[in-house]
N, CA, C and O atoms as CSV, one atom per row, in Angstrom:
chain,resi,resn,atom,element,x,y,z
A,1,MET,N,N,-13.555,-6.959,30.728
A,1,MET,CA,C,-14.790,-6.386,31.729
A,1,MET,C,C,-14.742,-5.507,30.236
A,1,MET,O,O,-13.828,-4.808,29.800
A,2,LYS,N,N,-16.344,-5.882,29.518
A,2,LYS,CA,C,-17.082,-4.886,28.686
A,2,LYS,C,C,-17.482,-3.488,29.429
A,2,LYS,O,O,-17.832,-3.519,30.609
A,3,ILE,N,N,-17.426,-2.367,28.766
A,3,ILE,CA,C,-17.511,-1.551,28.736
A,3,ILE,C,C,-18.219,-0.728,27.956
A,3,ILE,O,O,-18.115,-0.930,26.746
A,4,VAL,N,N,-19.008,0.266,28.362
A,4,VAL,CA,C,-19.906,1.697,27.395
A,4,VAL,C,C,-18.930,3.105,27.446
A,4,VAL,O,O,-18.926,3.830,28.441
A,5,LEU,N,N,-17.948,3.440,26.000
A,5,LEU,CA,C,-17.571,5.504,27.285
A,5,LEU,C,C,-18.790,5.891,26.462
A,5,LEU,O,O,-19.352,5.581,25.412
A,6,ASP,N,N,-18.905,6.719,27.474
A,6,ASP,CA,C,-20.408,8.407,27.294
A,6,ASP,C,C,-19.146,9.341,25.305
A,6,ASP,O,O,-18.005,9.406,24.849
A,7,THR,N,N,-19.825,9.542,25.165
A,7,THR,CA,C,-20.197,10.365,24.071
A,7,THR,C,C,-18.314,11.760,24.076
A,7,THR,O,O,-17.506,12.093,23.209
A,8,ASN,N,N,-18.454,12.004,25.213
A,8,ASN,CA,C,-17.726,13.000,25.803
A,8,ASN,C,C,-16.150,12.424,26.489
A,8,ASN,O,O,-15.169,13.141,26.689
A,9,VAL,N,N,-16.277,10.640,26.818
A,9,VAL,CA,C,-15.250,10.321,26.546
A,9,VAL,C,C,-14.337,10.098,25.451
A,9,VAL,O,O,-13.189,10.458,25.189
A,10,PHE,N,N,-15.496,9.167,24.724
A,10,PHE,CA,C,-14.942,9.541,23.003
A,10,PHE,C,C,-13.844,10.935,22.624
A,10,PHE,O,O,-12.714,10.809,22.152
A,11,VAL,N,N,-14.418,12.047,22.918
A,11,VAL,CA,C,-13.985,12.952,22.169
A,11,VAL,C,C,-13.070,13.841,23.140
A,11,VAL,O,O,-12.760,14.978,22.786
A,12,SER,N,N,-12.593,13.263,24.497
A,12,SER,CA,C,-11.448,13.841,24.930
A,12,SER,C,C,-10.361,13.771,24.953
A,12,SER,O,O,-9.467,14.581,25.198
A,13,ALA,N,N,-10.403,12.238,24.550
A,13,ALA,CA,C,-9.310,10.846,24.325
A,13,ALA,C,C,-8.840,10.753,22.541
A,13,ALA,O,O,-7.804,10.379,21.992
A,14,LEU,N,N,-9.767,11.132,22.166
A,14,LEU,CA,C,-9.159,12.193,20.408
A,14,LEU,C,C,-8.561,13.522,20.596
A,14,LEU,O,O,-7.759,14.127,19.884
A,15,PHE,N,N,-9.239,13.918,21.940
A,15,PHE,CA,C,-7.718,15.505,21.645
A,15,PHE,C,C,-7.750,15.664,22.495
A,15,PHE,O,O,-8.480,16.652,22.578
A,16,TRP,N,N,-7.473,15.413,23.376
A,16,TRP,CA,C,-6.152,15.158,24.903
A,16,TRP,C,C,-6.505,14.253,25.466
A,16,TRP,O,O,-7.464,13.556,25.798
A,17,ASN,N,N,-4.527,14.564,25.550
A,17,ASN,CA,C,-3.680,13.370,26.593
A,17,ASN,C,C,-4.062,13.396,27.352
A,17,ASN,O,O,-3.471,14.244,28.020
A,18,GLY,N,N,-5.534,12.581,28.380
A,18,GLY,CA,C,-5.875,12.976,29.524
A,18,GLY,C,C,-6.494,11.095,29.956
A,18,GLY,O,O,-6.520,10.116,29.210
A,19,ASN,N,N,-6.963,11.234,31.611
A,19,ASN,CA,C,-7.634,9.663,31.801
A,19,ASN,C,C,-8.831,9.101,30.382
A,19,ASN,O,O,-8.731,7.928,30.020
A,20,GLU,N,N,-9.628,9.793,29.857
A,20,GLU,CA,C,-10.448,9.749,28.956
A,20,GLU,C,C,-9.524,9.250,27.578
A,20,GLU,O,O,-9.992,8.763,26.548
A,21,ARG,N,N,-8.531,9.436,27.784
A,21,ARG,CA,C,-7.421,8.478,26.904
A,21,ARG,C,C,-6.752,7.601,27.631
A,21,ARG,O,O,-6.529,6.495,27.137
A,22,GLN,N,N,-6.281,7.919,28.985
A,22,GLN,CA,C,-5.640,5.958,29.082
A,22,GLN,C,C,-6.647,4.911,28.854
A,22,GLN,O,O,-6.319,3.759,28.570
A,23,VAL,N,N,-8.387,5.453,29.023
A,23,VAL,CA,C,-9.304,3.941,29.164
A,23,VAL,C,C,-10.018,4.125,27.246
A,23,VAL,O,O,-11.101,3.676,26.871
A,24,LEU,N,N,-9.166,4.776,26.513
A,24,LEU,CA,C,-8.738,4.406,25.036
A,24,LEU,C,C,-8.545,4.042,24.841
A,24,LEU,O,O,-9.219,3.078,24.476
A,25,ASN,N,N,-6.770,4.133,24.661
A,25,ASN,CA,C,-6.527,3.322,24.760
A,25,ASN,C,C,-6.449,1.486,25.229
A,25,ASN,O,O,-6.388,0.610,24.366
A,26,LYS,N,N,-6.469,1.193,26.713
A,26,LYS,CA,C,-7.202,-0.208,27.022
A,26,LYS,C,C,-8.069,-0.554,25.797
A,26,LYS,O,O,-7.673,-1.515,25.138
A,27,CYS,N,N,-8.829,-0.128,25.517
A,27,CYS,CA,C,-9.831,-0.781,24.437
A,27,CYS,C,C,-9.158,-1.312,23.534
A,27,CYS,O,O,-9.409,-2.386,22.988
A,28,ARG,N,N,-7.853,-0.267,23.221
A,28,ARG,CA,C,-7.188,-0.272,21.390
A,28,ARG,C,C,-6.177,-1.937,22.001
A,28,ARG,O,O,-5.386,-2.741,21.507
A,29,THR,N,N,-6.685,-1.761,22.980
A,29,THR,CA,C,-4.593,-3.011,23.718
A,29,THR,C,C,-5.578,-3.661,24.112
A,29,THR,O,O,-5.258,-3.894,25.278
A,30,LYS,N,N,-7.562,-4.589,23.792
A,30,LYS,CA,C,-8.056,-5.490,24.241
A,30,LYS,C,C,-8.359,-5.854,25.678
A,30,LYS,O,O,-9.067,-6.712,26.206
A,31,GLU,N,N,-7.398,-4.688,26.214
A,31,GLU,CA,C,-7.798,-5.068,28.129
A,31,GLU,C,C,-8.686,-4.612,28.391
A,31,GLU,O,O,-8.316,-4.192,29.487
A,32,LEU,N,N,-9.924,-4.212,28.290
A,32,LEU,CA,C,-11.646,-4.134,27.891
A,32,LEU,C,C,-11.765,-4.303,27.099
A,32,LEU,O,O,-10.827,-4.512,26.329
A,33,GLU,N,N,-13.175,-4.331,26.707
A,33,GLU,CA,C,-13.915,-5.441,25.563
A,33,GLU,C,C,-15.109,-4.202,25.649
A,33,GLU,O,O,-16.166,-4.162,26.279
A,34,LEU,N,N,-14.238,-2.881,24.421
A,34,LEU,CA,C,-15.476,-1.647,24.281
A,34,LEU,C,C,-16.685,-2.294,23.278
A,34,LEU,O,O,-16.564,-3.355,22.665
A,35,ILE,N,N,-17.868,-1.419,23.251
A,35,ILE,CA,C,-18.627,-1.387,23.755
A,35,ILE,C,C,-19.786,-0.891,22.991
A,35,ILE,O,O,-20.660,-1.265,23.772
A,36,ILE,N,N,-20.386,-0.356,22.092
A,36,ILE,CA,C,-20.911,0.889,20.698
A,36,ILE,C,C,-22.052,0.744,20.175
A,36,ILE,O,O,-22.193,-0.463,19.983
A,37,SER,N,N,-22.738,1.170,19.915
A,37,SER,CA,C,-24.629,1.902,19.134
A,37,SER,C,C,-24.326,2.594,17.704
A,37,SER,O,O,-24.292,3.772,17.347
A,38,PRO,N,N,-24.215,1.932,17.344
A,38,PRO,CA,C,-24.759,3.397,15.971
A,38,PRO,C,C,-25.005,3.847,16.508
A,38,PRO,O,O,-24.313,4.852,16.341
A,39,GLU,N,N,-25.758,4.065,17.466
A,39,GLU,CA,C,-26.946,5.932,18.165
A,39,GLU,C,C,-25.378,6.336,18.534
A,39,GLU,O,O,-24.950,6.990,17.583
A,40,ILE,N,N,-24.359,6.190,19.565
A,40,ILE,CA,C,-23.149,6.664,19.804
A,40,ILE,C,C,-22.511,7.069,19.069
A,40,ILE,O,O,-22.001,8.157,19.338
A,41,LEU,N,N,-22.151,6.344,17.584
A,41,LEU,CA,C,-21.120,6.810,16.507
A,41,LEU,C,C,-22.335,8.977,15.900
A,41,LEU,O,O,-22.178,10.185,15.728
A,42,ASN,N,N,-23.680,7.473,15.884
A,42,ASN,CA,C,-23.735,9.034,15.692
A,42,ASN,C,C,-24.284,10.511,15.966
A,42,ASN,O,O,-24.515,11.502,15.272
A,43,GLU,N,N,-24.408,10.072,17.712
A,43,GLU,CA,C,-23.740,11.447,18.471
A,43,GLU,C,C,-22.499,11.577,18.122
A,43,GLU,O,O,-22.416,12.684,17.590
A,44,ILE,N,N,-20.823,10.732,18.124
A,44,ILE,CA,C,-20.158,11.317,18.409
A,44,ILE,C,C,-19.503,12.412,16.777
A,44,ILE,O,O,-18.848,13.434,16.572
A,45,ASP,N,N,-20.201,11.374,16.013
A,45,ASP,CA,C,-19.630,12.287,14.245
A,45,ASP,C,C,-20.488,13.507,14.325
A,45,ASP,O,O,-20.116,14.343,13.502
A,46,ARG,N,N,-21.427,13.860,14.982
A,46,ARG,CA,C,-22.564,15.504,15.638
A,46,ARG,C,C,-21.789,15.808,16.213
A,46,ARG,O,O,-20.989,16.462,15.545
A,47,VAL,N,N,-21.468,15.680,17.386
A,47,VAL,CA,C,-20.668,16.157,18.084
A,47,VAL,C,C,-19.538,16.589,17.142
A,47,VAL,O,O,-19.455,17.807,17.299
A,48,LEU,N,N,-18.707,16.231,16.322
A,48,LEU,CA,C,-17.191,15.737,15.987
A,48,LEU,C,C,-17.615,17.649,15.386
A,48,LEU,O,O,-17.234,18.667,15.963
A,49,GLU,N,N,-18.501,17.576,14.074
A,49,GLU,CA,C,-18.590,18.255,13.425
A,49,GLU,C,C,-19.256,19.281,13.688
A,49,GLU,O,O,-19.195,20.051,12.730
A,50,LEU,N,N,-19.870,19.682,14.520
A,50,LEU,CA,C,-20.671,20.402,15.191
A,50,LEU,C,C,-20.871,21.383,15.993
A,50,LEU,O,O,-21.614,22.346,15.801
A,51,LYS,N,N,-19.755,21.003,17.549
A,51,LYS,CA,C,-18.664,21.501,17.712
A,51,LYS,C,C,-17.557,21.746,18.034
A,51,LYS,O,O,-17.035,22.347,18.973
A,52,PHE,N,N,-16.942,20.794,16.452
A,52,PHE,CA,C,-14.654,20.782,16.441
A,52,PHE,C,C,-14.906,21.135,15.447
A,52,PHE,O,O,-13.878,21.759,15.184
A,53,SER,N,N,-15.411,21.217,14.765
A,53,SER,CA,C,-15.611,21.825,12.696
A,53,SER,C,C,-14.431,20.312,12.265
A,53,SER,O,O,-13.640,20.596,11.366
A,54,VAL,N,N,-14.362,19.531,12.564
A,54,VAL,CA,C,-13.834,18.865,11.674
A,54,VAL,C,C,-14.099,18.161,10.695
A,54,VAL,O,O,-15.174,17.644,10.391
A,55,THR,N,N,-13.016,18.125,10.129
A,55,THR,CA,C,-13.700,18.201,8.372
A,55,THR,C,C,-14.222,16.385,8.213
A,55,THR,O,O,-13.926,15.766,9.235
A,56,ASP,N,N,-14.792,15.669,7.322
A,56,ASP,CA,C,-15.852,14.988,6.614
A,56,ASP,C,C,-14.797,14.500,7.159
A,56,ASP,O,O,-14.339,14.785,8.266
A,57,ASP,N,N,-14.165,13.335,5.951
A,57,ASP,CA,C,-12.708,12.750,5.901
A,57,ASP,C,C,-12.079,12.246,7.567
A,57,ASP,O,O,-12.139,11.061,7.894
A,58,LYS,N,N,-11.469,13.362,8.553
A,58,LYS,CA,C,-11.491,12.905,9.383
A,58,LYS,C,C,-12.327,13.023,10.020
A,58,LYS,O,O,-11.772,13.456,11.031
A,59,ARG,N,N,-13.435,12.965,10.263
A,59,ARG,CA,C,-14.904,12.291,11.501
A,59,ARG,C,C,-15.033,10.995,10.773
A,59,ARG,O,O,-15.034,10.180,11.696
A,60,GLY,N,N,-15.154,10.260,9.546
A,60,GLY,CA,C,-14.637,9.219,8.842
A,60,GLY,C,C,-13.469,7.689,10.099
A,60,GLY,O,O,-13.531,6.598,10.665
A,61,ASP,N,N,-12.247,9.357,9.649
A,61,ASP,CA,C,-11.099,8.414,9.655
A,61,ASP,C,C,-11.254,7.819,12.009
A,61,ASP,O,O,-11.018,6.855,12.737
A,62,TYR,N,N,-11.808,9.307,12.099
A,62,TYR,CA,C,-12.020,9.108,13.885
A,62,TYR,C,C,-13.151,7.478,13.968
A,62,TYR,O,O,-12.697,6.426,14.420
A,63,LEU,N,N,-13.819,7.538,13.725
A,63,LEU,CA,C,-15.498,6.504,14.063
A,63,LEU,C,C,-15.217,5.115,13.360
A,63,LEU,O,O,-15.835,4.095,13.664
A,64,ARG,N,N,-13.930,5.181,12.099
A,64,ARG,CA,C,-13.263,3.494,11.822
A,64,ARG,C,C,-12.899,3.093,12.419
A,64,ARG,O,O,-13.080,1.903,12.680
A,65,ASN,N,N,-11.576,4.460,13.452
A,65,ASN,CA,C,-10.942,3.979,14.049
A,65,ASN,C,C,-11.460,3.622,15.735
A,65,ASN,O,O,-10.682,3.190,16.586
A,66,ILE,N,N,-12.900,3.901,15.975
A,66,ILE,CA,C,-13.947,3.672,17.056
A,66,ILE,C,C,-13.984,2.187,16.915
A,66,ILE,O,O,-13.636,1.419,17.811
A,67,ILE,N,N,-14.545,1.725,15.423
A,67,ILE,CA,C,-15.517,0.168,14.601
A,67,ILE,C,C,-14.376,-0.097,14.908
A,67,ILE,O,O,-14.452,-0.646,16.007
A,68,LEU,N,N,-12.663,0.001,14.388
A,68,LEU,CA,C,-12.540,-1.395,14.633
A,68,LEU,C,C,-12.118,-1.813,16.248
A,68,LEU,O,O,-11.312,-2.743,16.274
A,69,VAL,N,N,-12.412,-1.431,17.237
A,69,VAL,CA,C,-12.382,-1.774,18.334
A,69,VAL,C,C,-12.825,-2.198,19.325
A,69,VAL,O,O,-12.433,-2.724,20.367
A,70,ALA,N,N,-14.210,-1.730,18.601
A,70,ALA,CA,C,-15.666,-1.739,19.457
A,70,ALA,C,C,-16.033,-2.901,18.934
A,70,ALA,O,O,-15.504,-3.304,17.898
A,71,LYS,N,N,-17.312,-3.838,19.791
A,71,LYS,CA,C,-17.935,-4.076,19.619
A,71,LYS,C,C,-19.472,-3.713,19.414
A,71,LYS,O,O,-20.273,-3.857,20.338
A,72,LEU,N,N,-19.784,-3.316,18.377
A,72,LEU,CA,C,-20.952,-2.706,17.823
A,72,LEU,C,C,-22.261,-4.081,18.471
A,72,LEU,O,O,-22.411,-5.285,18.679
A,73,VAL,N,N,-22.793,-3.003,18.527
A,73,VAL,CA,C,-24.248,-3.342,19.462
A,73,VAL,C,C,-25.242,-2.464,18.555
A,73,VAL,O,O,-24.987,-1.438,17.925
A,74,PHE,N,N,-26.353,-3.114,18.665
A,74,PHE,CA,C,-27.970,-3.334,18.041
A,74,PHE,C,C,-29.423,-2.866,19.248
A,74,PHE,O,O,-30.424,-3.582,19.287
A,75,PRO,N,N,-29.288,-1.552,20.171
A,75,PRO,CA,C,-29.498,-1.758,21.310
A,75,PRO,C,C,-31.374,-1.965,20.884
A,75,PRO,O,O,-32.212,-1.164,20.470
A,76,ALA,N,N,-31.437,-3.539,21.261
A,76,ALA,CA,C,-33.673,-3.040,21.088
A,76,ALA,C,C,-34.611,-2.990,22.132
A,76,ALA,O,O,-35.821,-3.125,21.949
A,77,SER,N,N,-33.823,-2.705,23.754
A,77,SER,CA,C,-34.615,-1.223,24.866
A,77,SER,C,C,-34.301,-0.583,24.554
A,77,SER,O,O,-33.185,-0.618,24.035
A,78,ARG,N,N,-35.327,0.958,24.643
A,78,ARG,CA,C,-35.805,2.010,25.275
A,78,ARG,C,C,-36.092,1.970,26.805
A,78,ARG,O,O,-36.794,1.293,27.557
A,79,ILE,N,N,-35.080,3.182,26.934
A,79,ILE,CA,C,-35.506,3.730,28.582
A,79,ILE,C,C,-34.703,4.749,28.657
A,79,ILE,O,O,-33.588,4.908,28.160
A,80,GLY,N,N,-35.585,5.693,29.561
A,80,GLY,CA,C,-36.212,6.350,29.714
A,80,GLY,C,C,-35.801,7.181,30.538
A,80,GLY,O,O,-36.061,8.383,30.603
A,81,ALA,N,N,-34.465,5.898,31.861
A,81,ALA,CA,C,-33.935,7.564,33.041
A,81,ALA,C,C,-33.850,8.667,33.809
A,81,ALA,O,O,-34.193,9.129,34.897
A,82,ILE,N,N,-32.759,9.115,31.983
A,82,ILE,CA,C,-33.052,10.714,32.600
A,82,ILE,C,C,-33.502,10.806,31.235
A,82,ILE,O,O,-33.381,10.295,30.121
A,83,LYS,N,N,-34.618,12.555,32.481
A,83,LYS,CA,C,-35.840,12.552,31.286
A,83,LYS,C,C,-35.069,14.720,31.049
A,83,LYS,O,O,-35.890,15.441,30.482
A,84,SER,N,N,-34.017,15.277,31.375
A,84,SER,CA,C,-33.140,16.227,31.442
A,84,SER,C,C,-32.489,16.366,29.918
A,84,SER,O,O,-32.657,17.275,29.106
A,85,ASP,N,N,-31.438,14.783,29.768
A,85,ASP,CA,C,-31.654,14.748,28.484
A,85,ASP,C,C,-32.082,13.755,27.994
A,85,ASP,O,O,-32.368,13.091,28.990
A,86,ILE,N,N,-32.357,13.118,27.067
A,86,ILE,CA,C,-32.932,11.126,26.492
A,86,ILE,C,C,-31.555,11.294,26.283
A,86,ILE,O,O,-30.889,10.876,27.230
A,87,SER,N,N,-30.875,11.795,25.301
A,87,SER,CA,C,-29.877,11.496,24.383
A,87,SER,C,C,-27.933,10.697,25.173
A,87,SER,O,O,-26.804,10.605,24.692
A,88,ASP,N,N,-28.686,10.252,26.775
A,88,ASP,CA,C,-28.308,9.624,27.763
A,88,ASP,C,C,-28.256,8.400,28.093
A,88,ASP,O,O,-27.470,7.578,28.564
A,89,ASN,N,N,-29.888,8.548,27.514
A,89,ASN,CA,C,-31.016,7.251,27.338
A,89,ASN,C,C,-29.818,6.270,26.313
A,89,ASN,O,O,-29.000,5.478,26.781
A,90,ARG,N,N,-30.003,6.589,24.867
A,90,ARG,CA,C,-28.871,5.348,24.369
A,90,ARG,C,C,-27.389,5.086,25.163
A,90,ARG,O,O,-26.998,3.943,24.926
A,91,ILE,N,N,-26.704,5.649,25.814
A,91,ILE,CA,C,-25.403,5.112,26.457
A,91,ILE,C,C,-25.868,4.342,27.593
A,91,ILE,O,O,-25.378,3.221,27.721
A,92,LEU,N,N,-27.108,4.910,28.824
A,92,LEU,CA,C,-27.553,3.532,29.103
A,92,LEU,C,C,-28.344,1.878,28.311
A,92,LEU,O,O,-28.204,0.738,28.754
A,93,GLU,N,N,-29.077,2.270,27.173
A,93,GLU,CA,C,-29.335,1.146,26.524
A,93,GLU,C,C,-28.354,0.674,25.573
A,93,GLU,O,O,-28.595,-0.333,24.907
A,94,CYS,N,N,-27.122,1.394,25.432
A,94,CYS,CA,C,-26.519,0.355,24.802
A,94,CYS,C,C,-26.314,-0.452,25.801
A,94,CYS,O,O,-26.892,-1.532,25.675
A,95,ALA,N,N,-25.298,-0.231,27.369
A,95,ALA,CA,C,-24.743,-0.820,28.644
A,95,ALA,C,C,-25.358,-2.031,28.447
A,95,ALA,O,O,-24.770,-3.037,28.049
A,96,VAL,N,N,-26.771,-1.950,28.772
A,96,VAL,CA,C,-27.794,-2.994,29.243
A,96,VAL,C,C,-27.864,-4.075,28.174
A,96,VAL,O,O,-27.901,-5.291,28.363
A,97,ASP,N,N,-27.876,-3.321,26.850
A,97,ASP,CA,C,-28.072,-4.750,25.385
A,97,ASP,C,C,-26.859,-5.802,25.722
A,97,ASP,O,O,-26.646,-6.999,25.533
A,98,ALA,N,N,-26.358,-4.980,26.167
A,98,ALA,CA,C,-24.408,-5.492,26.009
A,98,ALA,C,C,-24.247,-6.030,27.287
A,98,ALA,O,O,-23.208,-6.683,27.381
A,99,ASN,N,N,-24.961,-5.975,28.363
A,99,ASN,CA,C,-24.338,-6.337,28.953
A,99,ASN,C,C,-23.131,-5.846,29.862
A,99,ASN,O,O,-22.439,-6.535,30.613
A,100,ALA,N,N,-23.063,-4.704,29.649
A,100,ALA,CA,C,-21.505,-4.090,30.328
A,100,ALA,C,C,-21.744,-4.091,31.740
A,100,ALA,O,O,-22.688,-4.278,32.507
A,101,GLU,N,N,-20.605,-3.828,31.784
A,101,GLU,CA,C,-20.026,-3.918,33.881
A,101,GLU,C,C,-19.843,-3.060,33.849
A,101,GLU,O,O,-19.781,-2.719,35.030
A,102,PHE,N,N,-19.609,-1.993,33.070
A,102,PHE,CA,C,-19.070,-0.494,33.398
A,102,PHE,C,C,-19.377,0.281,32.578
A,102,PHE,O,O,-19.276,-0.124,31.420
A,103,ILE,N,N,-19.879,1.709,32.791
A,103,ILE,CA,C,-20.291,3.267,31.510
A,103,ILE,C,C,-18.842,4.044,32.130
A,103,ILE,O,O,-18.735,4.068,33.356
A,104,VAL,N,N,-17.884,4.590,31.407
A,104,VAL,CA,C,-17.774,5.820,31.853
A,104,VAL,C,C,-17.737,7.512,31.598
A,104,VAL,O,O,-17.014,8.126,30.814
A,105,SER,N,N,-18.082,7.690,31.912
A,105,SER,CA,C,-18.442,8.869,31.275
A,105,SER,C,C,-18.538,10.684,32.035
A,105,SER,O,O,-19.332,10.616,32.973
A,106,GLY,N,N,-18.129,11.774,31.927
A,106,GLY,CA,C,-18.844,12.700,31.881
A,106,GLY,C,C,-19.020,13.493,31.976
A,106,GLY,O,O,-18.515,14.613,32.050
A,107,ASP,N,N,-20.881,12.408,32.016
A,107,ASP,CA,C,-21.695,13.427,32.443
A,107,ASP,C,C,-22.576,13.089,33.393
A,107,ASP,O,O,-23.065,11.959,33.406
A,108,GLY,N,N,-23.005,14.358,34.637
A,108,GLY,CA,C,-23.402,14.301,35.530
A,108,GLY,C,C,-24.551,13.791,35.564
A,108,GLY,O,O,-24.865,12.757,36.153
A,109,HIS,N,N,-25.565,14.828,34.629
A,109,HIS,CA,C,-26.398,13.028,34.452
A,109,HIS,C,C,-26.065,11.325,34.490
A,109,HIS,O,O,-26.981,10.674,34.992
A,110,LEU,N,N,-25.294,10.813,34.189
A,110,LEU,CA,C,-25.165,9.832,34.406
A,110,LEU,C,C,-24.296,9.258,35.395
A,110,LEU,O,O,-24.508,8.220,36.021
A,111,LEU,N,N,-23.345,9.984,35.481
A,111,LEU,CA,C,-23.070,9.810,36.826
A,111,LEU,C,C,-23.356,9.892,38.274
A,111,LEU,O,O,-22.789,9.387,39.244
A,112,SER,N,N,-24.569,10.799,38.141
A,112,SER,CA,C,-25.589,11.146,39.457
A,112,SER,C,C,-26.506,9.353,39.979
A,112,SER,O,O,-26.875,8.931,41.075
A,113,LEU,N,N,-26.561,8.791,38.660
A,113,LEU,CA,C,-27.404,7.177,38.715
A,113,LEU,C,C,-25.557,6.068,39.591
A,113,LEU,O,O,-25.633,5.235,40.494
A,114,ALA,N,N,-24.820,6.321,39.198
A,114,ALA,CA,C,-24.259,6.105,40.144
A,114,ALA,C,C,-23.599,4.139,39.932
A,114,ALA,O,O,-22.468,3.656,39.989
A,115,VAL,N,N,-25.088,3.475,39.669
A,115,VAL,CA,C,-25.032,2.437,39.250
A,115,VAL,C,C,-27.415,2.325,38.225
A,115,VAL,O,O,-28.519,2.328,38.770
A,116,TYR,N,N,-27.111,2.274,37.151
A,116,TYR,CA,C,-28.227,1.385,36.755
A,116,TYR,C,C,-27.770,0.015,36.095
A,116,TYR,O,O,-26.844,-0.198,35.313
A,117,GLU,N,N,-28.980,-1.099,36.812
A,117,GLU,CA,C,-29.529,-2.284,36.646
A,117,GLU,C,C,-27.934,-2.902,37.212
A,117,GLU,O,O,-27.824,-4.040,36.755
A,118,GLY,N,N,-27.130,-2.661,37.748
A,118,GLY,CA,C,-26.343,-3.445,38.281
A,118,GLY,C,C,-24.777,-2.598,36.936
A,118,GLY,O,O,-23.867,-3.420,37.050
A,119,ILE,N,N,-24.481,-1.925,36.332
A,119,ILE,CA,C,-24.176,-1.150,35.611
A,119,ILE,C,C,-22.955,0.348,36.340
A,119,ILE,O,O,-22.909,1.564,36.158
A,120,THR,N,N,-22.243,-0.536,37.083
A,120,THR,CA,C,-21.290,1.383,37.781
A,120,THR,C,C,-20.598,2.316,37.020
A,120,THR,O,O,-19.525,1.973,36.524
A,121,ILE,N,N,-21.149,3.749,36.792
A,121,ILE,CA,C,-20.228,4.673,36.011
A,121,ILE,C,C,-20.096,5.301,36.785
A,121,ILE,O,O,-20.783,5.712,37.720
A,122,LEU,N,N,-18.413,5.536,36.166
A,122,LEU,CA,C,-18.507,6.700,36.388
A,122,LEU,C,C,-17.204,7.270,35.508
A,122,LEU,O,O,-16.603,6.516,34.743
A,123,ASN,N,N,-16.869,8.489,35.662
A,123,ASN,CA,C,-15.695,9.256,35.550
A,123,ASN,C,C,-14.050,8.313,34.852
A,123,ASN,O,O,-13.285,7.511,35.388
A,124,ALA,N,N,-14.089,8.861,33.619
A,124,ALA,CA,C,-11.995,8.070,34.394
A,124,ALA,C,C,-11.704,8.246,34.878
A,124,ALA,O,O,-11.429,7.221,35.502
A,125,SER,N,N,-11.125,9.610,35.693
A,125,SER,CA,C,-10.051,8.855,36.635
A,125,SER,C,C,-10.978,8.090,38.216
A,125,SER,O,O,-10.552,7.919,39.358
A,126,ALA,N,N,-12.180,7.821,37.678
A,126,ALA,CA,C,-11.734,6.724,38.916
A,126,ALA,C,C,-12.729,5.542,38.334
A,126,ALA,O,O,-13.389,5.250,39.331
A,127,PHE,N,N,-13.117,4.838,37.422
A,127,PHE,CA,C,-13.127,3.973,36.738
A,127,PHE,C,C,-10.994,3.258,36.131
A,127,PHE,O,O,-10.667,2.232,36.726
A,128,LEU,N,N,-10.106,3.726,35.303
A,128,LEU,CA,C,-9.096,3.844,35.901
A,128,LEU,C,C,-8.354,3.152,37.177
A,128,LEU,O,O,-7.521,2.252,37.071
A,129,LYS,N,N,-8.820,3.753,38.455
A,129,LYS,CA,C,-8.075,3.109,39.827
A,129,LYS,C,C,-9.302,2.525,40.286
A,129,LYS,O,O,-9.758,2.984,41.333
A,130,VAL,N,N,-10.051,1.418,39.594
A,130,VAL,CA,C,-10.999,0.518,39.510
A,130,VAL,C,C,-9.747,-0.285,39.135
A,130,VAL,O,O,-9.044,-1.063,39.780
A,131,LEU,N,N,-9.722,-0.007,38.361
A,131,LEU,CA,C,-8.912,-1.252,37.286
A,131,LEU,C,C,-7.864,-1.483,37.423
A,131,LEU,O,O,-7.331,-2.283,36.653
A,132,LYS,N,N,-6.951,-0.723,38.723
A,132,LYS,CA,C,-5.630,-0.128,39.373
A,132,LYS,C,C,-5.879,-1.091,40.747
A,132,LYS,O,O,-4.981,-1.288,41.566
A,133,SER,N,N,-7.264,-1.667,40.870
A,133,SER,CA,C,-7.149,-2.366,42.252
A,133,SER,C,C,-7.441,-4.042,42.306
A,133,SER,O,O,-7.362,-4.955,43.127
A,134,SER,N,N,-7.777,-3.868,41.088
A,134,SER,CA,C,-8.506,-5.395,40.663
A,134,SER,C,C,-7.640,-6.174,40.363
A,134,SER,O,O,-7.931,-7.322,40.027
């Protein structure tokens, strides 16, 4: 099952032991196929630096560990579905170009879409419930 994780899910998984970490752990064990793009990696790096003051070395470690478990895609399409926060469109672009089945996010703009071009958008808790029922 191909999934794209929003930046807020990665950050939560790195710092807190909750549903987001459970989802990321399923990617690490290859139960799920994690898809990521350079734009998402750059946003993770930026958030870790600016909002959490993570050092360059530690950010590099986090990003390398993500890259080790993820498939990197280079989205060719440009999407403008979310006008109020255009960076959220980078998540959609990655998911669409990779033919992902799910986006896992805590972002209200993405969650309000619920489904975008056949891709289901859920928070980590709801996504884990879907996994248990399948």
